[in-house]
Every structure is written in structure tokens, then in C-alpha cells.
N, C-alpha and C positions, 0 to 999 in steps of 0.2 A: 428578575434577572436583568441587571443593568450593566452598562459599560461605564468606564471612567469618563469624567468630564474633560473635554478638550478645547473646543472653541466656544464654550458657553452653553453647550447642550449635552445631553446624555442619550446614548442609545439604550433602548429598552425592548425586551421581548414582550409583546402584548399578551394579554390573557389568551390562552389557547382553547380551542374548542374542537370537539369531534363527536361523532355518533357512537353511542354506546351499543352494547350487545342487543338491546331491545329497540334500538332506533331512537332512544332518548338522548338529547344533546348533553354532553359532559363538558365541564369547564375547568381548566387548570389555572388557578389564580396565584398559587404559591410557587416559590422557586423550586422546592423539592418536587412538586407534582409536574411542573414544566420539564424539569430535568428528566424525570422518570419517563414521561411521554416521548421525549426526544431520544432517549436511549432505546426505547422500543422501536421507534421509527428508523433510526440510523443503524441499529445492530439487531436485526431480527434473528430469532432462534433458528436452529436446524429444522429442516423439513422432517415430516413423519417418515419413519423407516430408515433413517440414516444410521449406518452401522460401521464400526471400525473394520479394516481389512483383517483377514486371518493372520494370526501371529506366525504360523508356520509357512508363510508364502515363500517360495523360492524365486528369487529375482535373477534376471539374466545378467551377464557380465556387463559392466559399464562400457559405453561407447568410447569414452576417452579417459585419460588419466588426470585426476584432479591435480591442479597446481595452484599455488598461492597467487594472489593478485600481484600484478607487476606494476612498475612505475608507469609504463606506457599505457596500460589499461586505465589507471587512475587519471592520467592526463587526458585520455580520450573522454572519460566521463565528465571531467571538469569542464572541458571545452563545450559540452552540450548543456551545461547548467545555465539557467536564467539568472543573471547576476544579482537582481534585486529581489529574488524570491526569498521569503523569510524562513527561518528555522525556529526551533523552540527557544523560548526566552533564556538568555544566558549562554547560548552556544553560538558557534561561528555561523554567520549568514553566508549565502553562496558567494557574495562578492569577495569575501576574504580568501576563499579557495581560488576564485578566478584570478585575482591579482597577486596572490601569494603562492601560486602553485609550485614555483621553482624551489621555494624554501620548505613548503609543507609536505609535498609528495614524498621525497626521500625518507622523511621521518615517519609519516603515516604508513607508508608501505611496510616498514619494519614492524610497526605496532600491529597492523592487520595480520601480518604473517605470524607474529607471536600469539595472537588470539586464536589462530587456527591450530597452531602447534599444541597449545595448552587447552584447547576446546573451551574457551571462556568467552562469555558475553558480559561486558560491563553493565551492572544494573542500571546505571544512569542512562545508558544508551537505549534501554528498553522502555523508558518513560516518554510518553507523548503528551502534547497539549492540544486539546480540542477546542476550537472556536466555532461558534454557531453563527452562520451568516445567512442573510436572506437571499433567496434565489431572485434574480432580477426579473422585473416585469410581471410578478404575480399579483392578482387582484385582491387577495385577502391574506394578510400575514398573521391572522389569528389561527390559521391552519398549520398543523405541524409539518406537513409535507411541502410547505412553502419555504422551508429552511433547509440548509445543508451543512454538514460538518466539514471543517477545514482542519486537517491533522498536521500539526507541526512537530517534527521529530528532531533529535539531536543531529547537529551538522555532520559530525564524524560518522555516525551511524548511517545517515542518509547517503554519504559518499560511498561507504563500504557496501551498502545494499545495492547501489547502482552498479558498482563494479562487479559484484557477484551476478547480478542480472545480465550484465554484458557478457560475462563468461558463458553462462548457460545459453543465452540467445545466439551467440556466435557459433557455438558447437551444435546447437539444434539446426542451424542453417547448413553447416558443413556436413553433418551426417544425415541430412534429410529426414529429421524426426517428424516434421509437420507435413501434412498433405499439400500438394501443389495449389489447391484451391482455397487454402487457409490464408487470409490476409491480415486479420486483426493482430496488432502487437508485433508485427514483423518489420524489420528495417527495410525501407524502400518500398513499402506497400501501404496503401491507404484505402479507405472506403471508396474514394473517387476512382481509383484504379479498377475496382470491381465493377462499378457502373459503366465506365468507359469501355472496359474490355468485354462487357456483356457475358460475364462468367458468374454473376451472382444469382443463386437460386433462392437464398434466404438471408436476410440481414437482421441480426439481433442487436439491439442497442439499448443501453441504459437498463440493464437488468437490475432491478431494485435489490439492494443488500447482497449482491452476489459475492463480493469479496469479504464483507464483514461476517457473513454466515457460512463461509466455506469451511468444510471439515478438513482440518489440517492433516489428520492421519490419512485420509483418502487422497489428498493432494500429493503427499509424500509417496504413497503407494503407487500412484499413477506415474510419478516422475521416475521412480525406481524401475517400474516395468518398462518404461520407455528407454531406459539406458543411462539415466543421469547418475553420476557417481554418488555414492553414499555420503561422502564428505559434504556435498552441497545440501542434501536433505537433512543431515544431522545439524548443520548450521542453522537451517530454517527452524528446526525444532527448538534449538537453544535461543534463537532470536525471539520467538513468540512465547516461550515458557516464561511466566512471570511478568509479562508485559502489562504496563499500567498506564492509564490515561489520567492526566491532571485536569 
């Protein structure tokens, strides 16, 4: 596994090593085997006993009425974008949205609304590109866990996903869906606030493979039980169905 030459040198993934089932050291020297090991490391399988929720579950009424993304919400998301953060090759980088928002937002808002009406997810938006990067400061880069994946997605899809996330997060705060002592992933709250306020009883960080191995049907079930409108969870299912990594 090598990178393209740039300044006269090439980046290369070293031969990888790990302990086998019987404690014998295994070595991955080929690209295929290195890739297989990294897939196992980055995307672990489901835990034992994971089951889909019952099909006849009766869900409560949603806490709010679903609405399409507005131009104001798209502008709000674009303002928070890091301008030089990359997207998938061949798609708009963040700086295009940052500096061209006045031209792009009115058009993209209509496209996003039409996708909701027709319940369609463009196949190209479901493709992501995975880059393997070294974690800084690791002593041994022949170990698989000394690397991490960087996922690059389609620029339009990333903007739409951020807008949908903003809608759910805003309503979750408004309707008090989260407990008062929940800090992670909430606007205006950080881990520092927990420590300074002396309200932390348990801090969990860097749960390995938590998102990659999440059971989508259970995530959707929990969201519906909490009162999230079905239109949001149906979009999530469309977004992840048929997703492919390049």
C-alpha cells in the first residue's frame, strides 16, 4: 500500500504485525492482507446477542412535525464549516460552500426538498473514500491500531447530513429529550463543563468502533421511541442502504 510520489518520496504502509489466536505473531506483507486487517480494525462486527427490534412495535407520536431543510438552516451549517477541510475527490470542498453560499443555498435547498418528497438518495452521494492515516506520536507503525481511517464523503451529502443533524439536535434540546446531566454532543456543552461543574460521575471516551458497528435498526428504534419523526429515521435508512467505500 503506497501513496503517490509528491516531493520525491512516497508514503507506504509498513508490513503489519499482530498476535494470532495462539499468540503466534502474524505478518501482513501484501496489500490485500493489509487491507483486510485494517477493515477488521476499523469496522468491527456486531456484538454477540444483537437482535433487531420487534416488527410490531407501537411507537409514540412524534414530538414535532417534520419539515424540509430551510435556507436559514443551511446557512447556519455552512457558517460552522472549516473552510479547508476536504471532501471526496471530484466533489465541492468546504471552501466552495463557504464563499459561494449566497449562490448555492437557494438551489441546494430546492434539491434537498425534492429528495425528501420523492424519498430518493443519489447513489453517488452514498459513496465515500477512505484514507488510512498514521496516528501521531505512535512508537510502532507496524501495528494496525497505530492507524486510523479518514472518511471523505460527497460535499452535497455532507452539507445535507449536517443540516438534518442540526434539525434533530435543535428539537432534542427544545423538547428536553436528553437528561440534564448528558453533555456529549450537545451545543454549548463540553467535557470541560462536566469537570468544572463537578457533575461528572463517569466519563466514557474513544469507544473503539462504536459508530462503525452500531446496529442501525436499533438506532432507528430508539429514536422513534424517543419521539423523533419517522421522516428523519426513514432518511437515515435510505442514506445507509447501499453505502459503499472506495
